[in-house]
N, C-alpha and C positions, 0 to 999 in steps of 0.2 A: 463718542460715534460707535464704537464696539459695542457698548451697553444698549445704545438705542438700537442699532440692526439686529442684535441678538433678539431683545424685545420683540420686534417685528418678525423675526424669523420663527419665533416661539408660536407664532399664530399660523405658521405654514407647515406643509408638511415636512417630515424629516427625511427619508430615503434619499438617495443621491442619484440624480440622472440630468434634469435639466438645469440652465444656471439663468439668474434673473440678477442685475445688477442696480443695487440701490443708491440713492444719493442723500447724502446725511443732511436733516433738515436743523442740526443744530449750530447756534453761530459761531461763525467764523470767517475767516478771511476768503477760502475758496471750498467749494465743497469738495469731500472725499468721495470715493466709489468703493463698495465692497461688494463682491459676488457670493450669494447665497446659492447652494446647489439644491433642488428637489427634484422628484419625479412624480407623477400622477398614480395614485393606489385605484388599483380596480379590485373590487370585493366582490367575489362570486356570490351569486343569489343563493345557490345550494349552501354555500358554506355559512351564510349568514342565518338561514333557517335552522342549520344543525346546532346554533349557539343557543344554550340552556337561559344564559342572561345577558342584558346587553353590556355590552363595553364600555367602562368610563373613559377608555384611553381613546378619546374620537378623532378620528385623521378627516381632515378635509381634501377633499380632490380638486387639483388644481389642472385645467385644461386649456390648453392652447389650441385655436382653430387651425393651426398648421405649425410646422417646426420653423420657419422662417419670422425669427422675432426681430421687430423692429427696434432697433437701439434708441430712436427718438421717444419711444414709450417709456423708458426708464429714467428720462431726465427728470422727470417730477421726484417729489419726494417720496421717501419710504412709505409714510402715510398716507399719501394720495395715491401712489401705485397700489397700496393693499385696499384701499376702499373701492377701487375700480377693478380690482380682480375677483375671481369668483370665491375667494378666500374670504372676502368682506362680510362673511354672514355673522361672522365674531364682531366686527367692528361696527355693523350696523345694528346690533341688539344694543336696545337698552339694558341700563344697568338693572338687574334685580335684584330682589330680596329673597333670600334662599336659607333654609334651615337645614342642614344635612346631622344626623344623630342617631342614637338608638336610647329605646326606654325599655319599662317593665313589661310592655306590650310586646314588644320585639324582640329581646336578648335575656338571657338568664343572667343573673347575677354573677356569674363566673366570667362573662364576657364583659359587663358593666365595670366591674370593679378595676378590671386592667385599663380602662378609659377614664376613669374617674380624675377630674384635676381638684386639688385642692384650692380653695377660695384665694388664699395668698398668691397662687401662680396663675389667675385669672388674666392680671394685666400683661404678664410675660407673653400667655396663649393669644393676646388679643394682638400683642407685638409681631409675633412671629407669622400670624395670618394674614395680617396687612402688610407684611413684606413681601407677599406672594405677588408674581403679575398682574392676577385677574381680580384681587381682592380689594375692596376699596376700605370697607368697614366691618368689625366683625364684635361679637360678644359670646361669652360662653356660658351656659348654662347647665351645671354638674351637681346633681344631687343625688340621693340615694337610690332614686327610680328612674333616673335620667342621667345623660350625657348627650348634650345639644349644642349644635355650633350654629349661630346665626351670622349671616356675612351679606353684604351689599357686593355683588359681582360683577366685574364689568363683561364678563362672559360667562353664562349660566354653565355651560358644559364644560368650561376649562377651571371653572370657579369652583365646581363640585369635584372635578378632578384632584385639584391642589389639596382640597380640604380633606378628601378621601385618604389622600397618601400622607398628609400630616397625623392624621388620627391614628394610620397605622403604623407610621413612625414613632408615636409616642407611647403607643401601647405595646407594640410587638406582635400586634393581632395581623396577622397577613390579609392583604385587601381581599382576597376570594372570602375570607371566613368575615371580614367585616362587611361584605354585600350581602352576606345572607341573612345579618340582623339588621341593617342599616335601612333608614327611610330617607327622603327628599323631598322637599315639598318647596314650592317657587310661589313668589309674588303672593297673591291673595290667598292661595292656600296656606303658604306659610305664616301670613300674619294670623289666619284664624286659628291655627294651629297653636301660636303663642297666646292668644286670648284665652282658649280653651284651657290651656295648661295654667293660666294666670288664674283662670275661674275656678279651677280644680277638676274640671271636666276630663281631663286627660288623665288624672291620677288612678293609682289602683283602688285607693280609697277615695270614691267619689265624692268630692268637695271638701276635700281636706285642705286646710287652713295653711299649712306650714310652707306651702309651694309659694304662696303669695309674697311672703317674708323672703323667699328665696329669690323671686324675682325682682323685688325691690334691692336685695342686696346686689344684683348683676347691676342695676341703675348706680348704686354707691359708688360700688367697686370703679366701676367703668369711667367715673366723673375724672375728667384732665387727662385718660390715657387715648394718648393718638392712636384713632382707628375706632375709638366707640364715639361716632361721630354724628350728626344731624339726624339720620334715617333711623341707624339702629337704636340711638338713643331715644329719638320718639317715637319707636316701634316698642319699647321698654315699658315708657313712660304712660303710653296708651293704655298697655295690657294690664298695667297696675290699676288703671281706672275701671278698666273693664273687671277685673277681679273684685274691686270694692263695690261695684254695682250689682254684681249676681250675687255676692253674698248677702247685702244689704236688701235686694229686692226678691230674692227668692227662698232665703232662709236654707239654702242648702248644705251650708255649714253647720247647721243644729246638729247637737250630739256628738258621736265620740268618731271623728272623721279625720284624726291624722295619723301617721305611721306609730307614731309613740302611743296612742291609744289604743289603735289596732294590735300592737305586741302584747300590751297590757291584758287587753281581752283575750287575745289568744292564749296566754299563759294560763290565764282562769279559766279558761274551757279545758286545757290539758291537766289541772290541778285536780285528778279523779279522788273525790272523798276529802278533798282539803279547801281551803280558800286562803286569801291573803293575811285573814288574821292570825293564822296560825303556820303559815308557812315562813320560813326565813329568806329572805329578798337581799340579794347584791344587787347595786347598781354599779356598772362602769362608767364613770364619766359624767361629767356635771355640765357640759356645755348646753346648748339649746336643745338637743333631743333628751339628753339625760334630765334636764327639768321638766320637760315635757312627761317624761316617763314617771317621775317622781309625784307629779302632780295627779296624775291619773290613779296609779296607786293608791294614793291617799284616797282619791275618791271612790275607789273599788273596796275599801275597808281596811288597807294597810297602815299599822299603826308604829311601826318599827323597821326600820332596813338601814343596812351599810352602804355608804357610798363612798367609791374609790374615785380619786381624783389626783392630779399632778400637786395642785396646791389648796389648801382650806378655804379659801376667800369665797370662790363659788358657792362651795358648800353652806358656808357661813350666811350666806347673802339667801338661799334657798331656805335654811332652817329659821331665819327670821321671818320670811314671807310666811312659812307654813306652820301655823301654829299648832299645839298639842299633839305633834307627833315626833318621835325620837329618830332624830337623823344623826346616824354616828359615822365622821370622818376617818377614813384611813387613806394614806398615801398608797401610791400604786406601786410601790415596792412590797406590799403586803398582800397582793394581789392573789397568789395562791392559796396562802391560810386563811383568808375570807372566804373563798370560795369554797374551802374545805369544809366550811361551817354552813353553806347556803343551799337552799332545796332550788331556788329559782335564781338564775343570773341574768340580768339584761346588759348587755353590751351597746355602747352607743357613742364610742371615740373615733377621732378622725386620723387613728393611728392607719397607717399603710401597709403594716405587716401583721400578721395575726398574734394576738395576744395570749390566746389560748390554743397550747398545741397540744395534738393527742397524748404525747409522753407525758404531759402534765397532769391533764384530765384523767388519764387512768392510774395515777397515783392517789388521786384524792378519794376519802374514803366515802362510804356510801351514805345517801340520804335517808331521811326517815322513812319507815317501812310504808304509811301511807300514801308518801310521795310517789313511791315507786322508783322512778330514775330522776337525776338531775336534768333541770330545763336551763338550756340555753336559750334565751331569746336575742338574736343577733340583728339589729337592726341599722348595721352601721355597713357603708359602702366605701371604700373595700371592705371586706368581712374583718370581724375582730377574733371569730372563732373559727379555726382550721377547719374544712370540710371534711377531713377523716375524723374529726370527733365524733361524728354521726355513726362509725362503725363500732363504737363501744357499746356494751351491754348495760353499763351503767349511766349513760348519758342519751340525751336527745338533743338535738339543734334545729331551731327554727330561723330562717333568716326571711327579709322583706318579700321573697317570693312566695313564702309559705302564708302570707296574710291572706291570701284571697278566700279563706275558710271562712274568716271573720267579716269580710267584706260583702259576701254573699248574703249576708244576715239582715242587712239593713239596705239593701241596694235598691230594692223595688221603689222604696219612697222616693229616694234620692233621684231615681231616673225619673221621675215625673217631674221633679223641680229642674234637673238638667234640660227637660223639653223646652219649660218656661226660658230657661237662661239662653236659648237658643236666640229667641227674639233679640234678647239685649246684645248679643254678640254680632249679630247682622246690623243692627243700628250703628255699634260703634265699630265695624268692620267699614261699612259706608263713609263714615267720619274720617277713618284713617285712610282709606286709598283716596278721598277727596284732599285730604292735608298732603300725602305724598305726591300725587299728581299735579298740584299746586306749586309744588318745589320747581317743576320744569320752568317757571317763570323765571327764578332766579337767575340764572345767567341770560337772560334777555333783559332784565332790569340792569344788570351791571354793565353790561355793553353797550346799552343804550344811554345810560349815565357817560360813561368813558367816552362814547362816540360826540354825546353833547360838548362833554369838557374839552374834548381835541379840538372842537370847533372856536368853541368860546377862547380858548387859549390862543388858538392860531389868530382869530380876527382882532381878539385885544391887542395883542402885539403888532400885528398890521396897524391898528388905530394908532398906537402910541408911537410908532417909527414914522409914521406920516406928520405927525403934530411936533416932531421935532425934539428939542432937548429944552426947551424953553417952558414946560410944562411943570406946575407945581407939583410936590407929592401929595399936596393935598387933593389935587384936581386929578391926578393919576388914580388914587385910592377910590375919590367918587366914579370912575371909568369903569375901574374892577368891579367895585360895589354893583355898579348897575349891570354889567354883564353877567355875575352871579344869581343876581335876583331875576333877570329874563330868563335865565336857563333853568332856574327852579320853576318860575310861573310856566313855561312850556312843556315842564316835564309832568307838571301835577297832573293833568289829563291823562297821559299814558300810564302813570302810576297808578292812577285810582282804578283804572281799567284791568289793571293787572293784580288788583287786590283781591284776596279770596275772603269775601264777606258774605253776608246774607242780600248784599242788593244785586248778586249777579250767579250764575251758575256757573258750575265748572267748566262745561264745554264754551259758554260764552268767554272765560278767562283764557283758555286755552286759544280760543279762534285769535281773540285781540294779539296774543303774544305771536302767533304765527304771521296775522297781520304785520305786526311792527318788523318781525324778522326780514318780510320780504320788502315794507317800504324802505327801510333803512341799511338793507343787506347787512344784516349782524353775524350771518353765518354762525348762529348760535351751537349747533351740532355740532361742528366741526371743530370750533372752538373748545368745547367741551372734552371733546375725546382727546384734542392734541394737547389741552392740560393735563388731563390724565395719565396719558402715556408718558408725557416728559415729568411727571411728577413721579411716576414707577421707575422712570431711567435713574431720577436722582437718588431715589433710594438705593437703587443697585449699585451706584456709584461711591454711597457712605460706607 
């Protein structure tokens, strides 16, 4: 009872003044009552106009026509009372898809690295998000260029507030600072954003292909995780389809369009009077990013390099795949000695703390005279090279935010292809919205079947009781089978008219759903809302 009341109370204003009594709707012998205190909040218009940014901590105003509160009005369940009160704007909202996050376009790497979540921790992040009162489903997309949280929220405003507080808590970034770099999109806009991300249209390097693999990984990691459910899973799977279509139908990904490729290109631009054929190259990390760096180095003429990794297995596999190139493996323990012999150092590991500190780099010998200063190309988030290293006269550091110089070189052609991609995006967006809207019929189908099943079971028992005890088991089974067959045949028509196919439009399907709700008094909306609230209450009890 306390948990249910607390959940309902979370939707009401918090300051103390007036009193409302709620009756528990939990199953029990007799209902109990708990008092919740609140008072109306009046916000001065002048104060609102003075605010620079809208507050995420939205409060709702509860106003009674007079101070004489009729005690009979509070004999209903907390859910019914909330739905009939002015605070019901939260319960009347349909659950929405929202994305809350920041990326290379809105936040510097100094902020993004604090919010980065390793892939191994994505399931835990989903569980934590879905434990919140207003979050039903969730997914996390965390890469070197973005950290975005996708949710299905019971309440748009409360859901955003909870996610923002969670992001602040895990990163240590104050909410006020987070809001300066954060973006929020809802429903169709959120869907379009993910489709653009998967297609490479929202990337720093327009059309880059690595992001599609990262979106696929979200689906792979999310499988079987409670909270990565129907809508969010469907959203990401559809985004993968969009990403594939855009790349195959527009050739937007032709050429060097990954972060790794841009990093290799940037280093080549900075190697004044030298090339990869003569420069000494060190690659730290042999994961997905490291492997791409090595491939692009080879494509740019690099014939020998040293690769640092925890184990030799991955380096050996890369060496086997790329022939006629000298790839020397060294363990991470030899990092500084290897760096002392390198002119260009690429870092691309998943380490959560910097590998190269200022005091380390300061002790390294100078590079070849024609190189000038040692180049560090850090394409990791969190960064592998300490920011203060760039203060040294013997070294220069470039991170993912510095790749814009390379990006501008081939941006014009890709922008033309991006315009072509928008047609595909619009088509797929309409398909997904139609699929999402068709999910509204699922509760109606379930309750209609349950309704028919209750009637069938009641009438069957009534019939058998009238026939007495002399009826054989064979005849009982025949009557039972007859009742089941009748229900199936009676349901066939309604089920076909609720099915999403090419024979009928979405508007027709939704109109059929509303007609069935009225005819059979299914009260689907109330049922779904009550189920969701009860589910959240059960979570808080565990």
